[in-house]
DRENVEXFI-53150 format. One record per residue: chain; residue number from 1; x, y, z of N, C-alpha, C, CB in turn; residue in three letters. Coordinates in steps of 0.05 Angstrom, whole numbers, plus 5000, padded with zeros to 4 digits. Glycine has a CB too. Layout:
ZATOR kette  nr  n.u  n.v  n.w ca.u ca.v ca.w  c.u  c.v  c.w cb.u cb.v cb.w rest
ZATOR     A NUM    X    Y    Z    X    Y    Z    X    Y    Z    X    Y    Z  ALA
...
//
This chain:
ZATOR kette  nr  n.u  n.v  n.w ca.u ca.v ca.w  c.u  c.v  c.w cb.u cb.v cb.w rest
ZATOR     A   1 7668 6565 0369 7650 6581 0352 7633 6599 0370 7633 6564 0334  MET
ZATOR     A   2 7633 6625 0365 7617 6644 0380 7594 6653 0363 7634 6668 0390  ILE
ZATOR     A   3 7570 6651 0373 7546 6662 0360 7534 6684 0377 7525 6640 0354  GLN
ZATOR     A   4 7521 6703 0363 7505 6724 0377 7477 6724 0365 7519 6752 0375  LYS
ZATOR     A   5 7458 6727 0383 7430 6731 0373 7415 6747 0394 7416 6704 0367  PHE
ZATOR     A   6 7394 6760 0385 7378 6777 0402 7353 6763 0412 7370 6803 0388  ASP
ZATOR     A   7 7347 6768 0437 7322 6757 0450 7308 6781 0463 7329 6734 0470  VAL
ZATOR     A   8 7283 6776 0471 7268 6795 0487 7264 6784 0515 7241 6802 0473  THR
ZATOR     A   9 7272 6799 0535 7266 6792 0562 7237 6799 0567 7285 6806 0583  ILE
ZATOR     A  10 7220 6779 0564 7191 6783 0562 7179 6800 0585 7177 6756 0562  THR
ZATOR     A  11 7186 6794 0610 7173 6810 0631 7181 6840 0631 7179 6799 0658  PRO
ZATOR     A  12 7204 6846 0619 7213 6874 0617 7206 6887 0590 7242 6876 0623  PHE
ZATOR     A  13 7201 6870 0570 7196 6880 0543 7221 6892 0531 7174 6900 0543  GLY
ZATOR     A  14 7245 6882 0539 7270 6894 0530 7286 6874 0514 7286 6904 0555  LEU
ZATOR     A  15 7298 6884 0492 7316 6867 0476 7343 6863 0490 7320 6878 0448  PRO
ZATOR     A  16 7355 6840 0485 7381 6835 0497 7396 6816 0479 7378 6823 0526  ARG
ZATOR     A  17 7422 6819 0478 7439 6801 0461 7449 6778 0477 7463 6817 0450  THR
ZATOR     A  18 7447 6754 0466 7458 6730 0477 7485 6723 0463 7438 6706 0475  VAL
ZATOR     A  19 7505 6718 0479 7531 6710 0468 7534 6680 0475 7555 6727 0481  HIS
ZATOR     A  20 7538 6664 0454 7537 6635 0457 7562 6622 0445 7511 6623 0444  LEU
ZATOR     A  21 7573 6603 0460 7597 6588 0451 7589 6560 0445 7619 6589 0473  TYR
ZATOR     A  22 7597 6550 0422 7594 6521 0415 7621 6509 0413 7578 6518 0389  LEU
ZATOR     A  23 7624 6484 0422 7651 6471 0421 7659 6464 0393 7650 6446 0438  PRO
ZATOR     A  24 7685 6462 0389 7696 6454 0363 7683 6428 0353 7727 6452 0364  ALA
ZATOR     A  25 7676 6427 0328 7664 6403 0317 7635 6399 0323 7679 6379 0326  GLY
ZATOR     A  26 7622 6419 0335 7594 6416 0343 7577 6408 0319 7584 6443 0354  TYR
ZATOR     A  27 7581 6420 0296 7564 6415 0272 7570 6388 0259 7568 6436 0252  GLU
ZATOR     A  28 7591 6374 0268 7599 6349 0255 7591 6324 0271 7628 6349 0250  LYS
ZATOR     A  29 7579 6328 0295 7573 6305 0312 7544 6307 0321 7591 6304 0336  THR
ZATOR     A  30 7535 6286 0335 7508 6286 0347 7510 6288 0377 7492 6261 0339  ALA
ZATOR     A  31 7534 6294 0387 7539 6294 0416 7523 6316 0430 7569 6298 0421  GLU
ZATOR     A  32 7515 6311 0454 7502 6331 0471 7521 6341 0492 7476 6319 0484  ARG
ZATOR     A  33 7517 6366 0501 7537 6379 0518 7524 6391 0543 7551 6400 0503  TYR
ZATOR     A  34 7539 6392 0565 7530 6407 0588 7532 6437 0582 7548 6401 0613  PRO
ZATOR     A  35 7517 6453 0597 7514 6482 0591 7523 6499 0614 7485 6488 0582  VAL
ZATOR     A  36 7539 6519 0608 7548 6539 0628 7532 6564 0622 7578 6543 0626  LEU
ZATOR     A  37 7516 6573 0641 7501 6599 0638 7516 6620 0654 7472 6595 0647  TYR
ZATOR     A  38 7518 6644 0642 7532 6666 0655 7517 6692 0653 7560 6669 0643  PHE
ZATOR     A  39 7521 6709 0673 7512 6737 0671 7533 6753 0657 7506 6748 0700  TYR
ZATOR     A  40 7526 6778 0649 7545 6795 0635 7558 6782 0611 7566 6805 0655  ASP
ZATOR     A  41 7542 6771 0594 7552 6755 0572 7571 6769 0553 7530 6744 0556  GLY
ZATOR     A  42 7569 6796 0551 7586 6811 0534 7615 6811 0544 7577 6840 0533  HIS
ZATOR     A  43 7620 6804 0569 7647 6804 0580 7660 6776 0578 7646 6812 0609  ASN
ZATOR     A  44 7647 6757 0567 7657 6729 0568 7679 6723 0547 7635 6710 0564  LEU
ZATOR     A  45 7675 6731 0522 7690 6720 0500 7708 6740 0485 7672 6708 0481  PHE
ZATOR     A  46 7699 6764 0481 7713 6782 0463 7720 6808 0477 7695 6788 0439  SER
ZATOR     A  47 7745 6816 0475 7754 6842 0486 7738 6865 0473 7784 6846 0483  ASP
ZATOR     A  48 7732 6862 0448 7718 6883 0434 7690 6888 0445 7716 6876 0404  ALA
ZATOR     A  49 7677 6867 0456 7650 6869 0467 7651 6877 0496 7635 6843 0464  ASP
ZATOR     A  50 7673 6872 0510 7674 6875 0539 7672 6905 0547 7700 6863 0550  ALA
ZATOR     A  51 7659 6909 0570 7654 6936 0579 7679 6953 0582 7639 6935 0606  THR
ZATOR     A  52 7700 6940 0593 7725 6955 0598 7748 6946 0580 7733 6952 0627  TYR
ZATOR     A  53 7741 6933 0557 7761 6926 0538 7776 6901 0544 7779 6948 0535  GLY
ZATOR     A  54 7768 6886 0564 7781 6860 0572 7760 6840 0579 7801 6864 0595  LYS
ZATOR     A  55 7760 6818 0564 7740 6796 0570 7753 6775 0588 7731 6784 0543  SER
ZATOR     A  56 7736 6756 0595 7746 6733 0610 7763 6714 0593 7722 6717 0622  TRP
ZATOR     A  57 7761 6716 0567 7775 6696 0550 7763 6668 0553 7804 6696 0555  GLY
ZATOR     A  58 7738 6666 0559 7726 6640 0566 7727 6621 0542 7697 6644 0575  LEU
ZATOR     A  59 7722 6632 0518 7722 6615 0494 7749 6602 0490 7714 6630 0470  GLY
ZATOR     A  60 7771 6617 0494 7798 6606 0491 7803 6584 0511 7819 6629 0495  ASP
ZATOR     A  61 7794 6588 0536 7797 6566 0556 7781 6541 0548 7787 6576 0583  TYR
ZATOR     A  62 7756 6545 0539 7740 6522 0532 7751 6507 0508 7711 6531 0527  LEU
ZATOR     A  63 7763 6522 0490 7776 6509 0466 7798 6490 0474 7787 6530 0447  ASP
ZATOR     A  64 7811 6496 0496 7835 6479 0503 7831 6461 0527 7858 6497 0507  ARG
ZATOR     A  65 7807 6462 0539 7803 6448 0565 7800 6418 0562 7780 6459 0579  CYS
ZATOR     A  66 7794 6409 0537 7792 6380 0533 7765 6368 0538 7812 6366 0550  GLY
ZATOR     A  67 7745 6384 0545 7718 6374 0550 7699 6393 0536 7711 6371 0580  LYS
ZATOR     A  68 7678 6382 0523 7660 6399 0508 7639 6412 0526 7647 6384 0486  GLY
ZATOR     A  69 7634 6438 0523 7613 6452 0536 7600 6471 0516 7624 6468 0561  PHE
ZATOR     A  70 7575 6477 0521 7562 6501 0510 7561 6522 0531 7532 6494 0499  ILE
ZATOR     A  71 7567 6547 0524 7567 6569 0543 7548 6590 0533 7595 6580 0548  ALA
ZATOR     A  72 7531 6600 0551 7510 6620 0544 7512 6643 0563 7482 6607 0545  VAL
ZATOR     A  73 7516 6667 0552 7517 6691 0568 7498 6713 0557 7545 6702 0570  GLY
ZATOR     A  74 7481 6723 0574 7463 6744 0565 7475 6771 0573 7435 6741 0579  VAL
ZATOR     A  75 7475 6789 0554 7486 6816 0558 7470 6830 0580 7487 6832 0532  GLU
ZATOR     A  76 7483 6847 0595 7469 6861 0617 7454 6885 0606 7488 6869 0639  CYS
ZATOR     A  77 7438 6897 0623 7425 6923 0618 7446 6945 0622 7400 6927 0636  ASN
ZATOR     A  78 7452 6959 0601 7473 6980 0603 7462 7008 0610 7488 6982 0577  HIS
ZATOR     A  79 7436 7010 0613 7423 7036 0617 7422 7044 0647 7395 7037 0605  GLU
ZATOR     A  80 7436 7066 0654 7434 7076 0681 7441 7054 0702 7407 7087 0686  GLY
ZATOR     A  81 7423 7051 0721 7425 7030 0742 7412 7004 0734 7414 7040 0768  ASN
ZATOR     A  82 7406 7001 0708 7391 6977 0699 7404 6951 0706 7387 6978 0670  GLY
ZATOR     A  83 7430 6949 0703 7444 6924 0710 7441 6918 0740 7474 6926 0702  ARG
ZATOR     A  84 7446 6938 0756 7444 6934 0785 7416 6926 0794 7453 6960 0800  LEU
ZATOR     A  85 7396 6938 0782 7369 6931 0789 7361 6903 0780 7349 6952 0777  ILE
ZATOR     A  86 7369 6896 0755 7362 6869 0745 7378 6848 0759 7368 6868 0715  GLU
ZATOR     A  87 7401 6854 0770 7418 6834 0783 7416 6835 0813 7447 6839 0775  TYR
ZATOR     A  88 7396 6848 0824 7390 6847 0852 7366 6830 0856 7386 6876 0865  TYR
ZATOR     A  89 7368 6807 0870 7348 6786 0869 7324 6789 0888 7360 6760 0874  PRO
ZATOR     A  90 7325 6809 0905 7303 6812 0924 7287 6838 0918 7314 6812 0953  PHE
ZATOR     A  91 7262 6838 0926 7243 6857 0916 7243 6885 0928 7217 6847 0918  GLY
ZATOR     A  92 7258 6889 0950 7258 6916 0962 7272 6936 0944 7271 6914 0990  GLU
ZATOR     A  93 7266 6962 0948 7279 6982 0932 7310 6982 0937 7268 7010 0939  PRO
ZATOR     A  94 7325 6985 0915 7354 6984 0917 7365 7002 0895 7364 6955 0914  VAL
ZATOR     A  95 7388 7015 0901 7401 7033 0882 7381 7054 0872 7412 7016 0858  PHE
ZATOR     A  96 7368 7067 0890 7348 7087 0883 7320 7077 0891 7349 7093 0853  GLY
ZATOR     A  97 7300 7087 0878 7273 7081 0886 7262 7055 0874 7255 7104 0878  ALA
ZATOR     A  98 7276 7044 0853 7265 7021 0840 7272 6995 0855 7277 7019 0811  GLU
ZATOR     A  99 7253 6976 0854 7257 6951 0868 7275 6933 0851 7230 6937 0873  ARG
ZATOR     A 100 7289 6915 0865 7305 6895 0852 7288 6876 0835 7321 6879 0872  GLY
ZATOR     A 101 7298 6869 0811 7283 6853 0792 7297 6827 0786 7278 6868 0767  LEU
ZATOR     A 102 7317 6819 0802 7331 6795 0796 7315 6770 0797 7354 6792 0815  GLY
ZATOR     A 103 7295 6769 0815 7277 6746 0816 7261 6743 0791 7258 6748 0840  ASP
ZATOR     A 104 7251 6766 0780 7236 6765 0755 7254 6757 0732 7224 6793 0749  VAL
ZATOR     A 105 7278 6768 0731 7298 6761 0710 7303 6731 0710 7324 6777 0714  TYR
ZATOR     A 106 7308 6720 0734 7315 6691 0735 7292 6673 0727 7324 6684 0762  MET
ZATOR     A 107 7267 6681 0733 7244 6665 0723 7244 6665 0693 7218 6677 0734  ARG
ZATOR     A 108 7252 6688 0680 7254 6688 0651 7275 6669 0642 7259 6716 0641  TRP
ZATOR     A 109 7298 6669 0655 7320 6650 0647 7311 6621 0649 7345 6655 0665  VAL
ZATOR     A 110 7298 6615 0671 7289 6587 0676 7266 6579 0659 7282 6583 0705  VAL
ZATOR     A 111 7247 6597 0655 7222 6589 0641 7223 6594 0611 7199 6605 0652  GLU
ZATOR     A 112 7241 6612 0601 7242 6618 0573 7269 6614 0560 7233 6647 0569  GLU
ZATOR     A 113 7290 6625 0572 7316 6623 0558 7327 6595 0558 7336 6641 0572  LEU
ZATOR     A 114 7327 6582 0582 7338 6554 0582 7322 6535 0565 7339 6544 0611  LYS
ZATOR     A 115 7295 6535 0566 7281 6518 0547 7287 6524 0518 7251 6521 0552  PRO
ZATOR     A 116 7291 6550 0511 7298 6556 0483 7325 6544 0476 7299 6587 0480  TYR
ZATOR     A 117 7345 6547 0494 7371 6536 0488 7370 6505 0486 7391 6544 0511  ILE
ZATOR     A 118 7355 6493 0504 7352 6463 0503 7338 6454 0478 7337 6453 0527  ASP
ZATOR     A 119 7320 6470 0467 7305 6463 0443 7320 6467 0417 7279 6478 0442  ALA
ZATOR     A 120 7339 6487 0417 7352 6494 0393 7381 6485 0391 7351 6524 0389  HIS
ZATOR     A 121 7392 6474 0413 7420 6465 0413 7421 6438 0426 7439 6485 0427  TYR
ZATOR     A 122 7441 6422 0421 7444 6395 0431 7455 6396 0460 7462 6377 0413  ARG
ZATOR     A 123 7438 6402 0478 7446 6404 0506 7440 6378 0521 7432 6427 0520  THR
ZATOR     A 124 7453 6375 0544 7444 6356 0564 7427 6373 0583 7469 6342 0579  LEU
ZATOR     A 125 7401 6369 0583 7383 6389 0596 7380 6385 0626 7356 6387 0584  PRO
ZATOR     A 126 7389 6363 0638 7385 6359 0666 7401 6377 0684 7392 6331 0673  GLY
ZATOR     A 127 7392 6380 0709 7405 6398 0728 7434 6391 0732 7390 6398 0754  ARG
ZATOR     A 128 7441 6365 0731 7468 6357 0736 7487 6367 0714 7470 6327 0737  GLU
ZATOR     A 129 7476 6376 0692 7492 6386 0669 7489 6416 0665 7485 6372 0644  SER
ZATOR     A 130 7479 6430 0685 7474 6459 0683 7488 6474 0705 7444 6465 0683  ALA
ZATOR     A 131 7505 6494 0698 7519 6511 0716 7510 6540 0712 7549 6508 0713  MET
ZATOR     A 132 7510 6555 0733 7505 6584 0731 7528 6599 0743 7478 6592 0746  ILE
ZATOR     A 133 7537 6620 0730 7561 6634 0740 7561 6664 0735 7586 6622 0728  GLY
ZATOR     A 134 7577 6678 0750 7579 6707 0746 7598 6719 0765 7552 6720 0748  GLY
ZATOR     A 135 7603 6745 0761 7621 6760 0779 7607 6785 0789 7648 6767 0764  SER
ZATOR     A 136 7615 6794 0813 7605 6819 0824 7574 6815 0828 7611 6843 0806  SER
ZATOR     A 137 7558 6833 0817 7529 6829 0819 7520 6803 0805 7514 6853 0806  MET
ZATOR     A 138 7534 6796 0784 7529 6770 0771 7536 6746 0789 7544 6768 0746  GLY
ZATOR     A 139 7556 6750 0806 7562 6729 0826 7541 6726 0847 7589 6735 0839  GLY
ZATOR     A 140 7530 6749 0856 7507 6749 0874 7484 6734 0861 7498 6777 0882  LEU
ZATOR     A 141 7478 6740 0836 7456 6727 0822 7461 6697 0819 7451 6739 0795  MET
ZATOR     A 142 7486 6689 0814 7492 6660 0812 7487 6646 0839 7522 6656 0804  ALA
ZATOR     A 143 7495 6659 0861 7489 6647 0887 7459 6645 0892 7503 6664 0909  ALA
ZATOR     A 144 7445 6666 0886 7416 6666 0888 7404 6644 0871 7404 6693 0880  TYR
ZATOR     A 145 7413 6641 0847 7401 6622 0828 7405 6593 0836 7412 6627 0800  SER
ZATOR     A 146 7429 6587 0846 7433 6559 0853 7418 6551 0878 7463 6554 0858  VAL
ZATOR     A 147 7410 6571 0894 7392 6566 0917 7363 6566 0908 7397 6588 0938  ILE
ZATOR     A 148 7354 6587 0896 7326 6590 0889 7317 6570 0867 7320 6618 0879  ARG
ZATOR     A 149 7335 6564 0848 7328 6546 0826 7347 6522 0826 7330 6561 0799  HIS
ZATOR     A 150 7349 6510 0849 7367 6487 0852 7358 6463 0837 7371 6480 0881  ASN
ZATOR     A 151 7333 6462 0830 7323 6440 0813 7331 6443 0784 7292 6439 0815  ASP
ZATOR     A 152 7342 6467 0777 7350 6472 0750 7381 6473 0747 7339 6499 0740  VAL
ZATOR     A 153 7394 6484 0767 7424 6487 0766 7436 6472 0790 7432 6517 0768  PHE
ZATOR     A 154 7454 6454 0784 7467 6439 0805 7494 6451 0813 7472 6410 0796  SER
ZATOR     A 155 7504 6470 0797 7530 6481 0802 7529 6512 0799 7551 6469 0783  LYS
ZATOR     A 156 7547 6525 0815 7548 6554 0812 7577 6563 0816 7530 6568 0833  ALA
ZATOR     A 157 7585 6582 0799 7611 6595 0802 7606 6624 0809 7629 6593 0776  ALA
ZATOR     A 158 7612 6632 0834 7606 6658 0845 7632 6673 0851 7588 6656 0871  CYS
ZATOR     A 159 7640 6690 0833 7665 6704 0834 7661 6733 0844 7680 6704 0807  LEU
ZATOR     A 160 7676 6740 0865 7675 6768 0875 7646 6777 0879 7689 6787 0856  SER
ZATOR     A 161 7630 6759 0891 7601 6764 0892 7593 6786 0911 7587 6738 0900  SER
ZATOR     A 162 7573 6802 0903 7564 6824 0919 7543 6815 0939 7552 6846 0901  SER
ZATOR     A 163 7549 6793 0953 7529 6781 0971 7525 6798 0996 7538 6753 0979  ILE
ZATOR     A 164 7544 6815 1002 7542 6832 1027 7518 6850 1025 7567 6847 1031  SER
ZATOR     A 165 7508 6856 1001 7485 6873 0998 7459 6862 1010 7480 6879 0969  LEU
ZATOR     A 166 7458 6835 1013 7433 6823 1021 7437 6796 1035 7415 6818 0996  CYS
ZATOR     A 167 7457 6795 1053 7462 6770 1067 7438 6759 1082 7485 6774 1086  MET
ZATOR     A 168 7424 6776 1098 7401 6764 1113 7380 6752 1094 7388 6786 1130  PRO
ZATOR     A 169 7374 6766 1072 7354 6755 1054 7364 6729 1041 7348 6776 1032  GLN
ZATOR     A 170 7390 6728 1034 7401 6705 1021 7401 6681 1039 7430 6711 1011  LEU
ZATOR     A 171 7408 6685 1064 7409 6663 1084 7380 6654 1090 7423 6672 1109  LEU
ZATOR     A 172 7361 6672 1092 7334 6664 1096 7323 6647 1073 7316 6689 1100  ASN
ZATOR     A 173 7330 6655 1048 7322 6640 1025 7334 6612 1026 7331 6654 0999  LEU
ZATOR     A 174 7359 6610 1034 7372 6584 1036 7358 6565 1055 7401 6587 1044  LEU
ZATOR     A 175 7347 6576 1076 7332 6560 1096 7306 6550 1084 7328 6575 1121  GLU
ZATOR     A 176 7294 6566 1066 7268 6559 1055 7269 6540 1031 7254 6585 1047  GLU
ZATOR     A 177 7290 6540 1016 7291 6525 0991 7304 6498 0994 7307 6541 0970  CYS
ZATOR     A 178 7293 6477 0981 7306 6451 0981 7332 6452 0965 7287 6430 0970  PRO
ZATOR     A 179 7352 6439 0976 7378 6437 0963 7383 6407 0957 7401 6448 0980  ILE
ZATOR     A 180 7384 6401 0931 7386 6373 0923 7415 6363 0925 7376 6369 0894  GLU
ZATOR     A 181 7418 6336 0926 7444 6325 0927 7459 6331 0901 7443 6294 0932  SER
ZATOR     A 182 7485 6331 0903 7501 6337 0879 7506 6367 0874 7489 6325 0855  GLY
ZATOR     A 183 7496 6384 0892 7500 6413 0889 7529 6420 0897 7480 6429 0907  THR
ZATOR     A 184 7542 6435 0879 7569 6444 0883 7570 6475 0878 7589 6429 0865  ARG
ZATOR     A 185 7583 6489 0897 7584 6518 0895 7613 6527 0899 7565 6531 0915  VAL
ZATOR     A 186 7623 6543 0881 7649 6556 0883 7645 6585 0890 7666 6553 0857  TYR
ZATOR     A 187 7658 6594 0912 7657 6622 0921 7685 6633 0923 7642 6624 0948  LEU
ZATOR     A 188 7690 6655 0910 7717 6668 0914 7714 6698 0918 7735 6662 0891  ASP
ZATOR     A 189 7735 6709 0929 7737 6738 0932 7767 6745 0933 7723 6748 0959  TRP
ZATOR     A 190 7773 6768 0921 7801 6775 0917 7813 6789 0941 7804 6793 0894  GLY
ZATOR     A 191 7838 6783 0947 7852 6795 0970 7856 6825 0967 7878 6782 0973  GLY
ZATOR     A 192 7854 6836 0943 7859 6864 0939 7833 6879 0930 7881 6869 0918  ARG
ZATOR     A 193 7811 6866 0932 7786 6878 0922 7775 6900 0940 7765 6857 0919  GLU
ZATOR     A 194 7776 6895 0966 7762 6913 0984 7776 6940 0988 7759 6899 1011  ALA
ZATOR     A 195 7801 6941 0984 7816 6966 0987 7826 6971 1014 7798 6988 0979  GLY
ZATOR     A 196 7816 6957 1034 7826 6960 1062 7820 6934 1077 7813 6984 1076  ASN
ZATOR     A 197 7833 6931 1100 7830 6907 1116 7802 6903 1126 7849 6908 1139  LEU
ZATOR     A 198 7789 6924 1134 7761 6922 1143 7743 6910 1122 7751 6950 1152  GLU
ZATOR     A 199 7746 6920 1097 7730 6910 1075 7736 6881 1069 7734 6926 1051  GLY
ZATOR     A 200 7761 6873 1070 7769 6845 1065 7757 6827 1087 7799 6843 1064  LEU
ZATOR     A 201 7758 6836 1112 7746 6820 1133 7716 6816 1129 7751 6833 1161  ILE
ZATOR     A 202 7702 6837 1120 7674 6835 1115 7668 6816 1092 7662 6863 1109  ARG
ZATOR     A 203 7683 6818 1071 7679 6800 1048 7684 6771 1057 7698 6807 1025  MET
ZATOR     A 204 7705 6767 1072 7712 6740 1081 7690 6729 1099 7739 6740 1096  THR
ZATOR     A 205 7680 6745 1117 7659 6736 1135 7634 6729 1120 7652 6758 1156  ASP
ZATOR     A 206 7626 6745 1100 7602 6740 1085 7605 6713 1069 7596 6763 1065  CYS
ZATOR     A 207 7627 6710 1056 7631 6686 1039 7633 6661 1056 7655 6689 1022  ASN
ZATOR     A 208 7647 6662 1078 7650 6639 1095 7623 6632 1109 7672 6643 1116  LEU
ZATOR     A 209 7608 6652 1116 7581 6647 1128 7563 6633 1108 7568 6673 1137  THR
ZATOR     A 210 7563 6643 1083 7546 6630 1063 7556 6602 1057 7546 6647 1037  LEU
ZATOR     A 211 7583 6598 1056 7594 6572 1051 7586 6552 1073 7624 6573 1049  ALA
ZATOR     A 212 7587 6561 1098 7580 6544 1120 7551 6537 1119 7586 6559 1147  HIS
ZATOR     A 213 7533 6556 1113 7505 6550 1112 7498 6531 1089 7488 6576 1110  ARG
ZATOR     A 214 7511 6535 1066 7507 6517 1043 7516 6489 1050 7522 6527 1018  LEU
ZATOR     A 215 7539 6487 1062 7549 6460 1070 7530 6447 1090 7577 6462 1082  ALA
ZATOR     A 216 7518 6463 1107 7499 6452 1126 7474 6442 1114 7492 6473 1146  GLY
ZATOR     A 217 7468 6451 1089 7445 6441 1074 7453 6418 1055 7432 6463 1058  ARG
ZATOR     A 218 7478 6409 1057 7486 6386 1041 7501 6392 1016 7463 6370 1034  GLY
ZATOR     A 219 7505 6418 1009 7520 6425 0985 7550 6422 0990 7514 6454 0977  ALA
ZATOR     A 220 7565 6416 0969 7594 6417 0970 7603 6445 0962 7606 6395 0951  GLN
ZATOR     A 221 7620 6457 0978 7627 6485 0974 7657 6489 0975 7613 6503 0995  VAL
ZATOR     A 222 7667 6506 0957 7695 6513 0957 7698 6543 0961 7709 6504 0931  TYR
ZATOR     A 223 7701 6553 0986 7706 6581 0990 7736 6587 0987 7695 6591 1018  PRO
ZATOR     A 224 7742 6608 0973 7771 6613 0966 7777 6642 0964 7778 6599 0940  ARG
ZATOR     A 225 7796 6651 0980 7807 6678 0977 7829 6677 0956 7817 6690 1004  ILE
ZATOR     A 226 7828 6695 0937 7848 6696 0915 7870 6715 0923 7834 6704 0888  VAL
ZATOR     A 227 7894 6705 0928 7916 6723 0935 7921 6744 0913 7942 6707 0941  PRO
ZATOR     A 228 7921 6769 0920 7925 6790 0901 7902 6794 0881 7949 6784 0885  GLY
ZATOR     A 229 7880 6780 0885 7857 6782 0867 7844 6809 0868 7837 6761 0873  GLY
ZATOR     A 230 7837 6819 0844 7824 6845 0842 7796 6842 0829 7841 6864 0824  GLU
ZATOR     A 231 7781 6864 0830 7754 6864 0820 7754 6872 0791 7735 6883 0837  HIS
ZATOR     A 232 7762 6853 0774 7765 6859 0745 7765 6834 0729 7790 6876 0740  CYS
ZATOR     A 233 7760 6836 0703 7758 6813 0685 7785 6798 0684 7750 6822 0658  GLU
ZATOR     A 234 7807 6812 0684 7833 6798 0682 7837 6779 0706 7856 6818 0681  ALA
ZATOR     A 235 7828 6788 0730 7831 6770 0753 7811 6747 0751 7826 6786 0778  SER
ZATOR     A 236 7786 6753 0742 7766 6731 0740 7774 6711 0719 7739 6743 0734  TRP
ZATOR     A 237 7787 6720 0698 7796 6701 0677 7815 6680 0689 7810 6716 0654  GLU
ZATOR     A 238 7832 6689 0707 7852 6671 0719 7838 6650 0738 7872 6686 0735  ARG
ZATOR     A 239 7814 6655 0746 7800 6636 0764 7784 6615 0748 7781 6651 0782  GLN
ZATOR     A 240 7782 6618 0722 7766 6598 0706 7776 6570 0710 7767 6606 0677  ILE
ZATOR     A 241 7802 6564 0707 7811 6536 0711 7805 6526 0739 7840 6534 0705  PRO
ZATOR     A 242 7805 6543 0759 7801 6535 0786 7772 6526 0790 7808 6557 0806  VAL
ZATOR     A 243 7753 6543 0782 7725 6536 0787 7716 6514 0768 7707 6560 0784  PHE
ZATOR     A 244 7727 6513 0744 7719 6491 0726 7729 6464 0737 7730 6496 0698  MET
ZATOR     A 245 7753 6464 0748 7764 6440 0760 7747 6430 0783 7793 6444 0769  SER
ZATOR     A 246 7739 6449 0800 7723 6441 0824 7695 6432 0816 7722 6464 0843  TYR
ZATOR     A 247 7682 6447 0798 7654 6441 0792 7651 6418 0772 7641 6466 0781  LEU
ZATOR     A 248 7670 6415 0754 7667 6395 0733 7689 6373 0733 7668 6409 0706  TRP
ZATOR     A 249 7709 6376 0750 7729 6355 0752 7748 6355 0728 7717 6329 0755  GLY
ZATOR     A 250 7753 6378 0716 7771 6379 0693 7796 6395 0699 7757 6390 0668  ILE
//
């Protein structure tokens, strides 16, 4: 079952649509469920809602995976560079003169959105039952979130992440933040994303460096290059069973 409802991102004063998946039989039981939080929620479930006409098909996967989850995806800012600015987690100016607002956005997720979801749906609210995920800039934000808010999210799925934009800042943050036991992080990048060998080498270096540093802090990490993988929803859809198996054991 897919629901949509509107919320206001309080620090920005902007409305945004939440796309939410409930497992089959949700209304007939008292069971509580782990929660998957995602960026770019409009791309998760419906081709009609997806930016480029192709979704991840996440709801179809969850229907058949054999384990119940609630999935929550907030639609991105579609205005100009709004998505890029909201999904850049550090405060320096980026993509023009405006500073990145990802840190502010994530405080809203942690302090307002997640408590709302926990209060209105039958969730398992603990960190061990909360995952954060995304692709591209959303993958960068997922990596940032599992580091910065590790007390809230124990798992992250970071697909084709734009971490090269801010590797020094991300690694410095990792050194500053406590990483709790049970942290699991999936990192992937597609073999055909970069367009040339130099770009692929850079993506590989960034992801393996982050994986190594996360492992050094006690996290379990699965870095993975996707043979033939491209920077698109169709490719990310094919990685869902892989990251769900690693992060959740299904």
